[in-house]
VMD Tcl script that builds the backbone (N, CA, C; Angstrom):
set m [mol new atoms 372]
animate dup $m
set s [atomselect $m all]
$s set {name element resname resid chain x y z} {
  {N N UNK 1 A -22.980 -20.829 -10.142}
  {CA C UNK 1 A -22.981 -21.528 -8.874}
  {C C UNK 1 A -21.556 -22.001 -8.578}
  {N N UNK 2 A -21.085 -21.688 -7.400}
  {CA C UNK 2 A -19.739 -22.084 -7.006}
  {C C UNK 2 A -19.722 -23.562 -6.628}
  {N N UNK 3 A -18.697 -24.274 -7.112}
  {CA C UNK 3 A -18.537 -25.694 -6.814}
  {C C UNK 3 A -17.658 -25.827 -5.574}
  {N N UNK 4 A -18.146 -26.535 -4.542}
  {CA C UNK 4 A -17.307 -26.727 -3.357}
  {C C UNK 4 A -16.088 -27.589 -3.697}
  {N N UNK 5 A -14.925 -27.147 -3.238}
  {CA C UNK 5 A -13.690 -27.891 -3.455}
  {C C UNK 5 A -13.094 -28.178 -2.083}
  {N N UNK 6 A -13.021 -29.453 -1.750}
  {CA C UNK 6 A -12.497 -29.881 -0.458}
  {C C UNK 6 A -11.067 -30.369 -0.606}
  {N N UNK 7 A -10.248 -30.095 0.394}
  {CA C UNK 7 A -8.881 -30.612 0.417}
  {C C UNK 7 A -8.878 -31.834 1.310}
  {N N UNK 8 A -8.404 -32.959 0.781}
  {CA C UNK 8 A -8.310 -34.209 1.528}
  {C C UNK 8 A -6.888 -34.734 1.367}
  {N N UNK 9 A -6.020 -34.401 2.308}
  {CA C UNK 9 A -4.620 -34.803 2.191}
  {C C UNK 9 A -3.991 -34.144 0.978}
  {N N UNK 10 A -3.409 -34.966 0.102}
  {CA C UNK 10 A -2.769 -34.478 -1.121}
  {C C UNK 10 A -3.749 -34.274 -2.274}
  {N N UNK 11 A -5.036 -34.481 -2.016}
  {CA C UNK 11 A -6.028 -34.438 -3.079}
  {C C UNK 11 A -7.017 -33.290 -2.878}
  {N N UNK 12 A -7.589 -32.862 -4.004}
  {CA C UNK 12 A -8.714 -31.935 -3.992}
  {C C UNK 12 A -9.923 -32.691 -4.529}
  {N N UNK 13 A -11.077 -32.449 -3.940}
  {CA C UNK 13 A -12.318 -33.072 -4.405}
  {C C UNK 13 A -13.314 -31.964 -4.728}
  {N N UNK 14 A -13.650 -31.847 -6.006}
  {CA C UNK 14 A -14.639 -30.876 -6.461}
  {C C UNK 14 A -15.949 -31.617 -6.662}
  {N N UNK 15 A -16.940 -31.261 -5.872}
  {CA C UNK 15 A -18.216 -31.961 -5.911}
  {C C UNK 15 A -19.274 -31.068 -6.540}
  {N N UNK 16 A -19.567 -31.339 -7.786}
  {CA C UNK 16 A -20.571 -30.552 -8.505}
  {C C UNK 16 A -21.942 -30.892 -7.934}
  {N N UNK 17 A -22.705 -29.864 -7.573}
  {CA C UNK 17 A -23.988 -30.053 -6.904}
  {C C UNK 17 A -25.190 -30.026 -7.851}
  {N N UNK 18 A -25.042 -29.332 -8.971}
  {CA C UNK 18 A -26.143 -29.225 -9.928}
  {C C UNK 18 A -25.561 -28.798 -11.276}
  {N N UNK 19 A -26.423 -28.707 -12.271}
  {CA C UNK 19 A -25.968 -28.309 -13.605}
  {C C UNK 19 A -25.224 -26.979 -13.530}
  {N N UNK 20 A -24.137 -26.895 -14.291}
  {CA C UNK 20 A -23.313 -25.684 -14.291}
  {C C UNK 20 A -23.415 -24.970 -15.630}
  {N N UNK 21 A -23.389 -23.660 -15.566}
  {CA C UNK 21 A -23.340 -22.872 -16.797}
  {C C UNK 21 A -21.918 -22.951 -17.354}
  {N N UNK 22 A -21.742 -22.484 -18.571}
  {CA C UNK 22 A -20.402 -22.457 -19.168}
  {C C UNK 22 A -19.453 -21.615 -18.316}
  {N N UNK 23 A -19.938 -20.489 -17.810}
  {CA C UNK 23 A -19.105 -19.620 -16.964}
  {C C UNK 23 A -18.718 -20.338 -15.673}
  {N N UNK 24 A -19.651 -21.107 -15.101}
  {CA C UNK 24 A -19.347 -21.872 -13.887}
  {C C UNK 24 A -18.255 -22.902 -14.149}
  {N N UNK 25 A -18.321 -23.561 -15.295}
  {CA C UNK 25 A -17.298 -24.552 -15.650}
  {C C UNK 25 A -15.928 -23.898 -15.789}
  {N N UNK 26 A -15.895 -22.724 -16.401}
  {CA C UNK 26 A -14.619 -22.014 -16.552}
  {C C UNK 26 A -14.086 -21.549 -15.201}
  {N N UNK 27 A -14.985 -21.123 -14.312}
  {CA C UNK 27 A -14.565 -20.743 -12.962}
  {C C UNK 27 A -14.002 -21.951 -12.215}
  {N N UNK 28 A -14.638 -23.110 -12.380}
  {CA C UNK 28 A -14.145 -24.341 -11.751}
  {C C UNK 28 A -12.746 -24.662 -12.260}
  {N N UNK 29 A -12.552 -24.557 -13.562}
  {CA C UNK 29 A -11.233 -24.807 -14.156}
  {C C UNK 29 A -10.174 -23.903 -13.532}
  {N N UNK 30 A -10.466 -22.617 -13.470}
  {CA C UNK 30 A -9.507 -21.651 -12.940}
  {C C UNK 30 A -9.237 -21.875 -11.454}
  {N N UNK 31 A -10.293 -22.160 -10.701}
  {CA C UNK 31 A -10.148 -22.381 -9.261}
  {C C UNK 31 A -9.324 -23.642 -8.975}
  {N N UNK 32 A -9.565 -24.710 -9.735}
  {CA C UNK 32 A -8.786 -25.934 -9.535}
  {C C UNK 32 A -7.312 -25.714 -9.875}
  {N N UNK 33 A -7.049 -25.025 -10.971}
  {CA C UNK 33 A -5.656 -24.752 -11.354}
  {C C UNK 33 A -4.953 -23.948 -10.266}
  {N N UNK 34 A -5.652 -22.970 -9.698}
  {CA C UNK 34 A -5.076 -22.160 -8.633}
  {C C UNK 34 A -4.813 -22.989 -7.378}
  {N N UNK 35 A -5.792 -23.775 -6.968}
  {CA C UNK 35 A -5.650 -24.543 -5.724}
  {C C UNK 35 A -4.631 -25.661 -5.835}
  {N N UNK 36 A -4.501 -26.270 -6.999}
  {CA C UNK 36 A -3.472 -27.304 -7.169}
  {C C UNK 36 A -2.103 -26.711 -6.874}
  {N N UNK 37 A -1.850 -25.496 -7.370}
  {CA C UNK 37 A -0.578 -24.840 -7.099}
  {C C UNK 37 A -0.446 -24.398 -5.654}
  {N N UNK 38 A -1.499 -23.819 -5.115}
  {CA C UNK 38 A -1.459 -23.306 -3.750}
  {C C UNK 38 A -1.269 -24.415 -2.720}
  {N N UNK 39 A -1.965 -25.542 -2.898}
  {CA C UNK 39 A -1.893 -26.627 -1.922}
  {C C UNK 39 A -0.926 -27.742 -2.331}
  {N N UNK 40 A -0.291 -27.583 -3.507}
  {CA C UNK 40 A 0.604 -28.609 -4.034}
  {C C UNK 40 A -0.073 -29.980 -4.092}
  {N N UNK 41 A -1.291 -29.963 -4.554}
  {CA C UNK 41 A -2.093 -31.186 -4.635}
  {C C UNK 41 A -1.544 -32.119 -5.694}
  {N N UNK 42 A -1.585 -33.409 -5.419}
  {CA C UNK 42 A -1.075 -34.428 -6.341}
  {C C UNK 42 A -2.196 -35.076 -7.143}
  {N N UNK 43 A -3.438 -34.862 -6.710}
  {CA C UNK 43 A -4.563 -35.457 -7.407}
  {C C UNK 43 A -5.828 -34.645 -7.216}
  {N N UNK 44 A -6.717 -34.759 -8.197}
  {CA C UNK 44 A -7.994 -34.038 -8.165}
  {C C UNK 44 A -9.095 -34.996 -8.603}
  {N N UNK 45 A -10.174 -34.986 -7.847}
  {CA C UNK 45 A -11.366 -35.745 -8.224}
  {C C UNK 45 A -12.462 -34.736 -8.523}
  {N N UNK 46 A -13.101 -34.891 -9.676}
  {CA C UNK 46 A -14.262 -34.070 -10.019}
  {C C UNK 46 A -15.463 -35.005 -10.040}
  {N N UNK 47 A -16.365 -34.802 -9.089}
  {CA C UNK 47 A -17.549 -35.648 -8.953}
  {C C UNK 47 A -18.703 -35.014 -9.704}
  {N N UNK 48 A -19.139 -35.691 -10.764}
  {CA C UNK 48 A -20.214 -35.161 -11.617}
  {C C UNK 48 A -21.524 -35.936 -11.432}
  {N N UNK 49 A -21.664 -36.645 -10.318}
  {CA C UNK 49 A -22.825 -37.508 -10.085}
  {C C UNK 49 A -24.170 -36.836 -10.364}
  {N N UNK 50 A -24.421 -35.600 -9.903}
  {CA C UNK 50 A -25.753 -35.012 -10.130}
  {C C UNK 50 A -26.006 -34.537 -11.568}
  {N N UNK 51 A -24.980 -34.518 -12.387}
  {CA C UNK 51 A -25.129 -33.983 -13.741}
  {C C UNK 51 A -25.912 -34.969 -14.610}
  {N N UNK 52 A -26.975 -34.472 -15.248}
  {CA C UNK 52 A -27.770 -35.352 -16.111}
  {C C UNK 52 A -27.548 -35.081 -17.597}
  {N N UNK 53 A -26.703 -34.087 -17.914}
  {CA C UNK 53 A -26.358 -33.788 -19.304}
  {C C UNK 53 A -24.918 -33.294 -19.352}
  {N N UNK 54 A -24.124 -33.891 -20.239}
  {CA C UNK 54 A -22.762 -33.392 -20.486}
  {C C UNK 54 A -22.703 -33.025 -21.965}
  {N N UNK 55 A -22.835 -31.740 -22.243}
  {CA C UNK 55 A -22.779 -31.298 -23.632}
  {C C UNK 55 A -21.329 -31.206 -24.094}
  {N N UNK 56 A -21.127 -30.784 -25.331}
  {CA C UNK 56 A -19.773 -30.752 -25.886}
  {C C UNK 56 A -18.881 -29.770 -25.142}
  {N N UNK 57 A -19.428 -28.638 -24.696}
  {CA C UNK 57 A -18.609 -27.671 -23.966}
  {C C UNK 57 A -18.183 -28.238 -22.620}
  {N N UNK 58 A -19.111 -28.861 -21.894}
  {CA C UNK 58 A -18.792 -29.452 -20.592}
  {C C UNK 58 A -17.751 -30.562 -20.750}
  {N N UNK 59 A -17.911 -31.385 -21.762}
  {CA C UNK 59 A -16.963 -32.480 -22.001}
  {C C UNK 59 A -15.586 -31.923 -22.335}
  {N N UNK 60 A -15.529 -30.950 -23.225}
  {CA C UNK 60 A -14.259 -30.318 -23.594}
  {C C UNK 60 A -13.602 -29.662 -22.387}
  {N N UNK 61 A -14.417 -29.007 -21.559}
  {CA C UNK 61 A -13.882 -28.319 -20.385}
  {C C UNK 61 A -13.345 -29.328 -19.368}
  {N N UNK 62 A -14.035 -30.429 -19.151}
  {CA C UNK 62 A -13.531 -31.471 -18.236}
  {C C UNK 62 A -12.203 -32.022 -18.737}
  {N N UNK 63 A -12.138 -32.233 -20.039}
  {CA C UNK 63 A -10.896 -32.730 -20.647}
  {C C UNK 63 A -9.776 -31.718 -20.482}
  {N N UNK 64 A -10.067 -30.449 -20.701}
  {CA C UNK 64 A -9.024 -29.421 -20.571}
  {C C UNK 64 A -8.611 -29.239 -19.115}
  {N N UNK 65 A -9.547 -29.398 -18.186}
  {CA C UNK 65 A -9.197 -29.336 -16.756}
  {C C UNK 65 A -8.176 -30.427 -16.443}
  {N N UNK 66 A -8.458 -31.641 -16.873}
  {CA C UNK 66 A -7.555 -32.764 -16.586}
  {C C UNK 66 A -6.183 -32.540 -17.212}
  {N N UNK 67 A -6.140 -32.078 -18.441}
  {CA C UNK 67 A -4.859 -31.855 -19.114}
  {C C UNK 67 A -4.093 -30.697 -18.478}
  {N N UNK 68 A -4.791 -29.626 -18.114}
  {CA C UNK 68 A -4.143 -28.480 -17.488}
  {C C UNK 68 A -3.576 -28.871 -16.122}
  {N N UNK 69 A -4.347 -29.606 -15.342}
  {CA C UNK 69 A -3.878 -30.000 -14.011}
  {C C UNK 69 A -2.710 -30.978 -14.100}
  {N N UNK 70 A -2.700 -31.801 -15.126}
  {CA C UNK 70 A -1.559 -32.708 -15.336}
  {C C UNK 70 A -0.290 -31.890 -15.556}
  {N N UNK 71 A -0.401 -30.815 -16.319}
  {CA C UNK 71 A 0.747 -29.932 -16.540}
  {C C UNK 71 A 1.181 -29.257 -15.246}
  {N N UNK 72 A 0.269 -29.137 -14.285}
  {CA C UNK 72 A 0.586 -28.536 -12.985}
  {C C UNK 72 A 1.011 -29.598 -11.973}
  {N N UNK 73 A 1.074 -30.866 -12.407}
  {CA C UNK 73 A 1.580 -31.926 -11.541}
  {C C UNK 73 A 0.544 -32.743 -10.808}
  {N N UNK 74 A -0.729 -32.624 -11.186}
  {CA C UNK 74 A -1.786 -33.367 -10.492}
  {C C UNK 74 A -2.531 -34.284 -11.453}
  {N N UNK 75 A -2.776 -35.503 -11.011}
  {CA C UNK 75 A -3.622 -36.437 -11.749}
  {C C UNK 75 A -5.080 -36.047 -11.512}
  {N N UNK 76 A -5.918 -36.256 -12.512}
  {CA C UNK 76 A -7.348 -35.951 -12.379}
  {C C UNK 76 A -8.155 -37.189 -12.709}
  {N N UNK 77 A -9.211 -37.401 -11.958}
  {CA C UNK 77 A -10.156 -38.477 -12.264}
  {C C UNK 77 A -11.567 -37.903 -12.153}
  {N N UNK 78 A -12.389 -38.191 -13.159}
  {CA C UNK 78 A -13.783 -37.761 -13.182}
  {C C UNK 78 A -14.612 -38.942 -12.667}
  {N N UNK 79 A -15.444 -38.709 -11.671}
  {CA C UNK 79 A -16.237 -39.798 -11.105}
  {C C UNK 79 A -17.724 -39.485 -11.181}
  {N N UNK 80 A -18.526 -40.555 -11.203}
  {CA C UNK 80 A -19.970 -40.409 -11.081}
  {C C UNK 80 A -20.740 -40.151 -12.357}
  {N N UNK 81 A -20.159 -40.458 -13.513}
  {CA C UNK 81 A -20.918 -40.251 -14.756}
  {C C UNK 81 A -22.077 -41.251 -14.769}
  {N N UNK 82 A -23.289 -40.735 -14.837}
  {CA C UNK 82 A -24.493 -41.568 -14.807}
  {C C UNK 82 A -24.629 -42.361 -16.114}
  {N N UNK 83 A -25.270 -43.541 -16.069}
  {CA C UNK 83 A -25.399 -44.387 -17.264}
  {C C UNK 83 A -26.016 -43.668 -18.451}
  {N N UNK 84 A -27.090 -42.892 -18.191}
  {CA C UNK 84 A -27.738 -42.219 -19.327}
  {C C UNK 84 A -26.861 -41.123 -19.909}
  {N N UNK 85 A -26.044 -40.506 -19.067}
  {CA C UNK 85 A -25.109 -39.479 -19.539}
  {C C UNK 85 A -24.025 -40.136 -20.393}
  {N N UNK 86 A -23.499 -41.257 -19.916}
  {CA C UNK 86 A -22.476 -41.984 -20.676}
  {C C UNK 86 A -23.035 -42.416 -22.034}
  {N N UNK 87 A -24.264 -42.925 -22.036}
  {CA C UNK 87 A -24.900 -43.356 -23.275}
  {C C UNK 87 A -25.023 -42.193 -24.254}
  {N N UNK 88 A -25.517 -41.059 -23.763}
  {CA C UNK 88 A -25.691 -39.881 -24.625}
  {C C UNK 88 A -24.348 -39.384 -25.151}
  {N N UNK 89 A -23.336 -39.395 -24.299}
  {CA C UNK 89 A -22.008 -38.944 -24.735}
  {C C UNK 89 A -21.491 -39.822 -25.869}
  {N N UNK 90 A -21.658 -41.125 -25.734}
  {CA C UNK 90 A -21.209 -42.047 -26.782}
  {C C UNK 90 A -21.994 -41.810 -28.066}
  {N N UNK 91 A -23.304 -41.651 -27.953}
  {CA C UNK 91 A -24.146 -41.418 -29.122}
  {C C UNK 91 A -23.764 -40.132 -29.855}
  {N N UNK 92 A -23.314 -39.116 -29.083}
  {CA C UNK 92 A -22.942 -37.828 -29.667}
  {C C UNK 92 A -21.458 -37.761 -30.052}
  {N N UNK 93 A -20.716 -38.824 -29.782}
  {CA C UNK 93 A -19.296 -38.845 -30.118}
  {C C UNK 93 A -18.444 -37.985 -29.184}
  {N N UNK 94 A -18.926 -37.736 -27.962}
  {CA C UNK 94 A -18.179 -36.934 -26.993}
  {C C UNK 94 A -17.305 -37.866 -26.151}
  {N N UNK 95 A -16.016 -37.546 -26.053}
  {CA C UNK 95 A -15.118 -38.402 -25.291}
  {C C UNK 95 A -14.304 -37.584 -24.296}
  {N N UNK 96 A -13.812 -38.279 -23.296}
  {CA C UNK 96 A -12.915 -37.678 -22.321}
  {C C UNK 96 A -11.511 -38.241 -22.541}
  {N N UNK 97 A -11.100 -38.359 -23.806}
  {CA C UNK 97 A -9.825 -38.958 -24.182}
  {C C UNK 97 A -8.724 -38.736 -23.159}
  {N N UNK 98 A -8.091 -39.819 -22.768}
  {CA C UNK 98 A -6.938 -39.786 -21.858}
  {C C UNK 98 A -7.245 -39.200 -20.491}
  {N N UNK 99 A -8.508 -39.109 -20.120}
  {CA C UNK 99 A -8.885 -38.633 -18.790}
  {C C UNK 99 A -9.413 -39.839 -18.021}
  {N N UNK 100 A -8.858 -40.070 -16.841}
  {CA C UNK 100 A -9.301 -41.193 -16.021}
  {C C UNK 100 A -10.721 -40.957 -15.537}
  {N N UNK 101 A -11.508 -42.028 -15.523}
  {CA C UNK 101 A -12.853 -41.971 -14.985}
  {C C UNK 101 A -13.018 -43.124 -14.003}
  {N N UNK 102 A -13.927 -42.954 -13.056}
  {CA C UNK 102 A -14.222 -44.011 -12.099}
  {C C UNK 102 A -15.704 -43.967 -11.768}
  {N N UNK 103 A -16.188 -45.078 -11.255}
  {CA C UNK 103 A -17.614 -45.208 -10.953}
  {C C UNK 103 A -18.071 -44.218 -9.887}
  {N N UNK 104 A -17.294 -44.090 -8.811}
  {CA C UNK 104 A -17.706 -43.231 -7.701}
  {C C UNK 104 A -16.485 -42.681 -6.974}
  {N N UNK 105 A -16.743 -41.917 -5.930}
  {CA C UNK 105 A -15.676 -41.272 -5.170}
  {C C UNK 105 A -14.703 -42.297 -4.594}
  {N N UNK 106 A -15.210 -43.379 -4.063}
  {CA C UNK 106 A -14.357 -44.421 -3.478}
  {C C UNK 106 A -13.374 -44.977 -4.510}
  {N N UNK 107 A -13.873 -45.298 -5.702}
  {CA C UNK 107 A -12.992 -45.809 -6.750}
  {C C UNK 107 A -12.039 -44.732 -7.247}
  {N N UNK 108 A -12.484 -43.487 -7.264}
  {CA C UNK 108 A -11.612 -42.379 -7.659}
  {C C UNK 108 A -10.447 -42.219 -6.699}
  {N N UNK 109 A -10.733 -42.294 -5.408}
  {CA C UNK 109 A -9.663 -42.217 -4.399}
  {C C UNK 109 A -8.716 -43.405 -4.524}
  {N N UNK 110 A -9.259 -44.590 -4.766}
  {CA C UNK 110 A -8.413 -45.776 -4.941}
  {C C UNK 110 A -7.500 -45.606 -6.153}
  {N N UNK 111 A -8.050 -45.051 -7.233}
  {CA C UNK 111 A -7.259 -44.812 -8.436}
  {C C UNK 111 A -6.100 -43.858 -8.140}
  {N N UNK 112 A -6.393 -42.743 -7.488}
  {CA C UNK 112 A -5.336 -41.773 -7.177}
  {C C UNK 112 A -4.306 -42.368 -6.224}
  {N N UNK 113 A -4.767 -43.083 -5.206}
  {CA C UNK 113 A -3.825 -43.713 -4.276}
  {C C UNK 113 A -2.911 -44.682 -5.009}
  {N N UNK 114 A -3.484 -45.434 -5.925}
  {CA C UNK 114 A -2.704 -46.384 -6.714}
  {C C UNK 114 A -1.675 -45.666 -7.579}
  {N N UNK 115 A -2.101 -44.584 -8.219}
  {CA C UNK 115 A -1.190 -43.795 -9.077}
  {C C UNK 115 A -0.046 -43.194 -8.265}
  {N N UNK 116 A -0.344 -42.734 -7.059}
  {CA C UNK 116 A 0.668 -42.082 -6.229}
  {C C UNK 116 A 1.678 -43.087 -5.671}
  {N N UNK 117 A 1.253 -44.354 -5.553}
  {CA C UNK 117 A 2.177 -45.373 -5.021}
  {C C UNK 117 A 2.817 -46.187 -6.130}
  {N N UNK 118 A 2.564 -45.799 -7.374}
  {CA C UNK 118 A 3.211 -46.457 -8.516}
  {C C UNK 118 A 2.553 -47.737 -8.974}
  {N N UNK 119 A 1.356 -48.027 -8.492}
  {CA C UNK 119 A 0.637 -49.231 -8.917}
  {C C UNK 119 A -0.018 -49.024 -10.263}
  {N N UNK 120 A -0.720 -50.049 -10.702}
  {CA C UNK 120 A -1.425 -49.929 -11.974}
  {C C UNK 120 A -2.896 -50.267 -11.744}
  {N N UNK 121 A -3.680 -49.259 -11.495}
  {CA C UNK 121 A -5.097 -49.434 -11.204}
  {C C UNK 121 A -5.850 -49.862 -12.449}
  {N N UNK 122 A -6.919 -50.603 -12.242}
  {CA C UNK 122 A -7.736 -51.055 -13.375}
  {C C UNK 122 A -8.768 -50.011 -13.767}
  {N N UNK 123 A -8.887 -48.934 -13.009}
  {CA C UNK 123 A -9.838 -47.867 -13.341}
  {C C UNK 123 A -9.337 -47.099 -14.544}
  {N N UNK 124 A -10.202 -46.731 -15.434}
  {CA C UNK 124 A -9.838 -45.886 -16.580}
  {C C UNK 124 A -10.908 -44.888 -16.778}
}
mol reanalyze $m
mol bondsrecalc $m
mol representation Tube
mol addrep $m
């Protein structure tokens, strides 16, 4: 399933609509890396709100997306991790080390805006 990626100013917003296969996650990674370069995006938000399970592959892939995009010059923030997903991730020892997270799209945009203006946002 293709993930819609919207361009909003200097940012890209990838809104995951439903559970993704491993191949879908890899396609998302490749598409984001391409679009960051093509649009010279400074930030990327990946909205995972509908996701009810983040397995080790999905977690690793989200982490690698953020690290790869950082190397391409864009900050990444993952938004919308549901409470039960966060709980399961902690129980399984899955982390998004050094990847910014926010409660929702609004906080994700605030985080990126803060980063772009040199502020120090409280979102992590």
